[in-house]
C-alpha positions as CSV (number, residue, x, y, z in Angstrom):
1,M,26.6,-18.3,55.5
2,R,23.4,-19.3,52.8
3,E,20.0,-20.0,54.0
4,T,18.3,-22.3,52.5
5,G,14.2,-23.2,52.5
6,T,13.3,-25.7,54.0
7,P,11.7,-29.2,52.4
8,E,8.1,-28.4,52.7
9,T,9.2,-24.6,50.9
10,T,10.5,-26.7,48.5
11,R,8.1,-29.0,47.8
12,A,5.3,-25.7,48.0
13,S,7.1,-23.9,45.1
14,R,7.3,-26.7,42.9
15,F,4.1,-27.2,42.8
16,N,2.6,-25.0,40.8
17,P,-1.0,-24.7,40.5
18,G,-1.1,-21.8,37.4
19,A,1.4,-23.5,35.5
20,W,1.0,-27.4,35.6
21,L,-2.8,-25.8,34.7
22,M,-1.2,-23.9,31.9
23,Y,0.6,-26.7,30.7
24,A,-2.8,-29.0,30.6
25,F,-4.6,-26.1,28.3
26,I,-1.6,-26.7,26.0
27,L,-1.1,-29.8,25.9
28,F,-5.0,-30.3,25.2
29,F,-4.7,-27.2,22.7
30,I,-2.1,-29.0,20.4
31,S,-3.6,-32.5,20.7
32,L,-7.4,-31.2,19.4
33,I,-5.8,-29.5,16.4
34,G,-3.5,-32.4,16.2
35,G,-6.6,-34.8,16.1
36,I,-8.3,-32.2,13.6
37,F,-5.4,-32.1,11.6
38,F,-4.8,-36.5,11.3
39,T,-8.7,-36.6,10.5
40,V,-8.8,-34.2,7.6
41,L,-4.9,-36.5,6.8
42,L,-6.3,-39.6,6.6
43,S,-9.5,-39.0,5.3
44,S,-7.6,-37.3,1.6
45,F,-6.4,-41.2,1.9
46,A,-9.5,-42.9,2.5
47,N,-11.4,-44.7,0.1
48,T,-15.0,-45.1,2.6
49,W,-15.4,-44.1,6.2
50,F,-18.7,-45.1,8.2
51,G,-18.9,-44.6,11.6
52,G,-15.9,-46.5,12.5
53,W,-12.4,-45.5,14.2
54,L,-10.7,-46.1,10.6
55,P,-11.6,-46.1,7.0
56,D,-12.7,-48.9,5.5
57,S,-10.2,-48.9,2.9
58,F,-7.8,-46.6,1.7
59,S,-6.7,-45.2,-1.8
60,T,-4.9,-42.4,-3.5
61,K,-7.4,-41.7,-5.8
62,W,-8.0,-38.1,-4.6
63,Y,-4.7,-37.0,-5.1
64,T,-4.8,-38.5,-8.3
65,F,-8.4,-36.4,-9.1
66,A,-6.3,-33.5,-7.7
67,V,-3.2,-33.7,-9.9
68,E,-5.4,-35.0,-13.2
69,E,-8.7,-32.7,-12.6
70,F,-6.9,-29.2,-11.8
71,N,-3.4,-29.9,-13.3
72,L,-2.4,-29.3,-9.9
73,W,1.6,-28.7,-11.0
74,R,0.9,-26.2,-12.5
75,V,-1.8,-23.9,-10.1
76,L,1.1,-25.0,-7.8
77,R,4.1,-23.3,-9.6
78,V,1.6,-20.2,-10.5
79,T,0.8,-19.8,-6.8
80,L,4.4,-19.6,-5.6
81,I,5.6,-17.3,-8.5
82,V,2.8,-15.2,-7.4
83,A,3.5,-15.3,-3.8
84,I,7.4,-15.2,-4.2
85,T,7.5,-11.8,-6.7
86,V,4.6,-9.8,-4.5
87,V,6.7,-10.8,-0.9
88,A,9.9,-9.7,-2.8
89,L,7.9,-6.6,-4.5
90,S,6.6,-5.5,-1.3
91,L,10.0,-5.7,0.9
92,L,12.6,-4.2,-1.4
93,V,9.9,-0.9,-1.6
94,G,8.3,-1.7,1.7
95,V,10.7,-1.6,4.3
96,P,12.3,1.6,2.8
97,A,9.4,3.0,2.9
98,A,9.2,2.4,6.4
99,Y,12.0,3.8,7.2
100,A,11.1,7.4,5.6
101,L,8.0,6.8,7.7
102,A,9.7,6.3,11.0
103,R,12.5,8.7,10.4
104,L,11.0,11.5,9.0
105,N,8.9,14.0,10.0
106,F,6.6,16.1,7.1
107,R,3.4,17.0,6.8
108,G,0.8,14.9,6.1
109,K,2.4,12.1,7.2
110,G,-1.0,11.1,9.5
111,L,-2.6,11.5,6.4
112,V,0.1,9.1,4.4
113,F,-0.4,6.7,7.0
114,L,-3.9,6.5,6.9
115,L,-4.3,5.8,3.5
116,L,-1.6,2.9,3.4
117,L,-4.3,1.9,6.0
118,L,-7.2,1.6,3.5
119,P,-6.5,-1.5,1.5
120,I,-6.2,-3.6,4.5
121,M,-8.9,-1.7,6.6
122,V,-11.4,-2.3,3.5
123,P,-13.0,-4.7,2.6
124,P,-10.7,-6.0,-0.6
125,I,-13.7,-6.9,-2.9
126,T,-15.1,-2.8,-2.4
127,Y,-11.4,-1.8,-4.3
128,G,-11.0,-5.1,-6.3
129,I,-13.6,-4.1,-8.7
130,P,-12.8,-1.5,-9.6
131,L,-9.2,-2.4,-9.3
132,A,-10.0,-5.5,-12.0
133,T,-11.5,-3.2,-14.5
134,M,-8.8,-0.5,-15.2
135,L,-6.5,-4.0,-15.5
136,Y,-9.0,-5.2,-17.8
137,E,-9.2,-2.1,-19.3
138,Y,-5.2,-1.9,-20.5
139,G,-4.9,-5.5,-20.7
140,L,-3.3,-6.7,-18.1
141,A,-5.7,-8.8,-16.3
142,G,-6.1,-12.7,-17.3
143,R,-2.6,-12.7,-17.3
144,L,-0.1,-13.6,-14.3
145,I,1.3,-9.9,-14.3
146,G,-2.6,-8.5,-13.2
147,V,-2.7,-11.0,-10.9
148,I,0.6,-9.5,-9.0
149,I,-0.6,-5.9,-9.4
150,A,-3.2,-6.7,-8.0
151,N,-2.2,-8.8,-5.1
152,L,0.5,-5.7,-4.7
153,V,-2.2,-3.4,-3.7
154,P,-2.7,-4.8,-0.2
155,A,0.3,-6.0,0.4
156,F,2.9,-3.2,-0.1
157,P,0.7,-1.6,3.0
158,F,0.9,-4.6,4.8
159,V,4.5,-4.6,4.7
160,I,4.9,-0.6,5.6
161,V,2.6,-0.9,8.5
162,I,4.5,-4.0,10.1
163,M,7.9,-2.4,9.5
164,V,7.5,1.4,10.8
165,P,7.0,0.8,14.7
166,F,9.5,-1.9,14.0
167,I,11.8,0.7,12.6
168,E,11.1,3.1,15.5
169,Q,12.4,1.2,18.3
170,I,15.5,1.0,16.7
171,D,17.8,3.6,18.6
172,P,18.1,6.3,16.3
173,N,21.3,6.9,17.9
174,L,23.2,4.5,15.9
175,E,22.7,5.9,13.0
176,R,23.6,9.2,14.3
177,A,27.2,7.3,15.3
178,A,27.3,6.0,11.7
179,S,27.0,9.1,9.8
180,M,29.4,10.6,11.8
181,L,31.9,8.3,11.1
182,G,30.7,8.5,7.5
183,A,28.4,6.7,6.2
184,S,26.3,7.6,3.6
185,R,22.1,7.0,3.9
186,F,22.7,4.0,2.1
187,H,25.1,2.4,3.8
188,I,23.2,3.6,7.4
189,F,20.2,1.9,6.2
190,T,21.6,-1.2,4.6
191,R,24.5,-2.1,6.9
192,V,23.0,-0.5,10.3
193,L,19.4,-0.4,10.4
194,L,18.7,-3.7,8.1
195,P,20.5,-6.2,9.9
196,L,18.3,-5.2,13.0
197,A,15.3,-5.2,11.3
198,I,16.3,-8.5,10.2
199,P,13.6,-9.3,12.4
200,G,10.7,-7.2,11.9
201,V,11.2,-8.1,7.9
202,L,11.3,-11.8,8.4
203,A,7.6,-11.6,10.0
204,A,6.2,-8.9,7.3
205,G,7.3,-11.0,4.5
206,L,5.9,-14.3,5.9
207,L,2.4,-12.7,6.9
208,A,2.2,-11.4,3.6
209,L,3.0,-14.2,2.3
210,V,-0.1,-15.8,3.9
211,R,-1.8,-13.3,3.4
212,T,-0.9,-13.5,-0.5
213,I,-1.6,-17.0,-1.0
214,A,-5.0,-17.1,0.5
215,M,-6.2,-13.6,-1.2
216,F,-9.2,-14.8,-3.2
217,E,-11.5,-12.1,-4.0
218,L,-8.6,-9.9,-5.8
219,T,-7.1,-12.6,-7.2
220,F,-10.5,-14.1,-8.6
221,L,-11.2,-11.1,-10.1
222,T,-8.2,-10.5,-11.7
223,A,-7.1,-14.1,-12.7
224,G,-7.4,-15.9,-16.0
225,A,-7.8,-19.8,-17.4
226,S,-4.0,-19.8,-17.2
227,S,-3.0,-17.1,-14.0
228,Q,-5.3,-19.5,-11.5
229,T,-4.2,-19.3,-7.9
230,L,-4.5,-22.5,-5.6
231,V,-6.6,-20.7,-3.5
232,V,-9.1,-20.2,-6.7
233,S,-9.0,-23.2,-8.6
């Protein structure tokens, strides 16, 4: 016969001060961030706003000024081209490279991984100036391709660093089983490992996308008048 708790015990188990405190903190945090976002959004439509809860008048002149003065649509188009190209190339090369580093053991593997960490740990301005000098020497800087190459330098190892531990936690016995059934290395990677690594690929791609869009130093040093992204323009 199943025992049931008393009403006092049931009510006590439902009331958890720690959980309520956590929910209250989350609600406060969301309200704080939402308030800041709403204030910034409201001020972007404000014509004048002095000392009141709401602006004195509303206008879209700031958006019109941004579109006309900074050629906003062209800047957004360049930003999207650079970001999508950098993310696509980083994933296309970085995921197979991460697979090789995660599964193969070779001499100097630790050194290779350390070298990949350098563009992430070192401030971009320290290697951005020599990189920009080289790109200008070969006539690549000041153009869209120069901005893409410069942003690939930190984005490519960034994808590898994220994907290596993610691939290492996937059971290698799945690959061995596929190999015993006659699958080639390419089919093992594309049909066995890659579907299991999709969450890691999406996470690496999203973080690389945010990092590329927000990269000021490398883009500033290599962009021309027609290849500036949003963060520089």
